C-alpha positions in Angstrom: 117.3 93.2 99.2 113.5 92.9 99.0 112.2 94.7 95.9 108.6 96.2 96.8 106.0 97.4 94.3 103.3 99.8 95.8 100.4 100.8 93.6 97.9 103.4 94.8 96.3 106.2 93.0 96.4 108.5 96.2 99.8 110.2 96.8 99.2 110.3 100.6 98.5 106.7 100.7 101.6 105.7 98.7 103.8 107.9 101.0 102.2 106.3 104.0 102.8 102.8 102.7 106.3 103.6 101.7 107.1 104.8 105.3 106.0 101.3 106.6 107.5 99.2 104.0 110.9 100.9 103.4 112.1 99.3 106.5 111.9 95.8 104.7 113.5 96.8 101.3 113.4 99.2 98.2 110.0 100.6 97.6 108.9 101.7 94.0 105.7 103.6 94.1 103.1 103.9 91.3 99.9 105.7 90.7 98.7 103.7 87.7 98.5 100.0 87.0 99.7 100.4 83.4 103.1 101.7 84.5 103.2 99.3 87.6 102.7 96.3 85.3 105.4 97.5 82.9 107.9 98.0 85.5 106.9 94.6 87.1 107.7 92.9 83.8 110.9 94.9 83.2 112.2 93.9 86.7 111.2 90.3 86.0 113.3 90.3 82.7 116.2 91.8 84.4 116.2 89.3 87.1 115.4 91.6 89.8 111.8 90.7 90.4 109.3 92.2 93.1 109.2 90.0 96.1 106.4 91.9 97.5 103.5 93.8 95.8 100.9 96.0 97.6 97.9 96.8 95.3 95.2 99.2 96.1 91.9 97.5 95.4 90.0 100.7 94.3 92.0 102.8 91.8 90.6 105.9 90.2 90.6 104.6 86.6 91.4 100.9 87.2 90.5 97.9 89.2 93.2 96.5 91.6 91.8 93.2 91.0 92.4 93.4 87.4 96.0 94.3 87.9 96.3 91.2 90.3 95.0 89.0 87.6 97.5 90.3 85.0 100.4 89.8 87.4 99.4 86.3 88.2 98.6 85.5 84.5 102.3 86.9 83.6 103.8 84.7 86.3 101.9 81.6 85.1 102.8 82.1 81.4 106.5 82.8 82.5 106.5 79.5 84.2 107.1 80.9 87.8 106.4 78.2 90.4 103.8 79.0 93.0 106.4 79.2 95.7 108.5 81.7 93.8 105.6 84.1 92.9 105.6 87.5 94.4 103.7 87.9 97.6 100.7 90.1 96.7 98.8 92.0 99.4 95.6 93.9 98.5 95.1 97.2 100.3 91.7 98.6 100.8 89.7 101.1 103.0 86.8 98.6 102.6 86.5 95.5 104.6 83.6 93.9 102.6 84.1 90.1 102.5 82.9 89.7 98.9 85.7 91.9 97.5 88.3 90.2 99.8 87.1 86.8 98.7 87.4 87.8 95.1 91.0 88.9 95.6 92.0 85.7 97.2 90.4 83.6 94.5 92.2 85.6 92.0 95.6 84.8 93.7 96.4 87.5 96.3 98.1 86.2 99.3 96.8 88.6 101.9 95.2 91.9 102.4 95.6 95.1 104.5 92.8 97.5 105.6 93.7 101.2 105.4 94.8 103.2 107.2 97.6 100.8 107.6 99.0 100.3 111.2 102.6 99.5 111.7 102.0 96.7 114.2 99.7 94.9 111.5 102.2 95.4 108.8 105.0 94.0 110.9 102.9 90.9 111.6 102.2 90.4 107.9 105.7 90.8 107.0 106.9 88.2 109.6 104.1 85.9 108.4 106.0 85.8 105.0 109.4 85.8 106.4 110.3 89.4 105.3 112.9 90.6 107.8 113.3 94.2 108.7 116.5 95.8 107.3 119.4 95.9 109.9 120.2 99.6 109.2 117.0 100.8 110.9 114.6 101.9 108.3 114.8 105.3 106.4 118.5 105.5 107.2 119.5 102.8 104.7 118.4 104.9 101.7 121.0 107.7 102.8 123.8 105.4 104.0 126.0 106.7 101.1 125.8 110.2 102.6 127.2 109.5 105.9 130.4 111.1 106.6 131.4 109.5 109.8 131.5 113.0 111.6 
């Protein structure tokens, strides 16, 4: 199953992103880059790496571009081949091309403009060959609770 890291300092944005990406895998939500990077490394070390990372560009006390750089540096130092790196999409409420250009230069694969739209997310996921879960989204999180009644 696809392991998805979502980093955004705004709770409502994290929840909105989770509601869109939960249809593709297991989402882990973070409000700080420091914790997100630590969990990213821990998951890598336990052989359960994140296949998709959604990073907010403008965090309250951090810069999403710096988080992007750290993740790509870790992958490089760890010897991860380009084709096996996590897909990183930057999320922004800002569509300024200079910021997006910097993100691409630093190794992001794509970007999303907030507020995210289901149709655009679906197209981006298809672009990277991420298939929706067969169980129909949120239901898969609670499958163990079904009683068959």
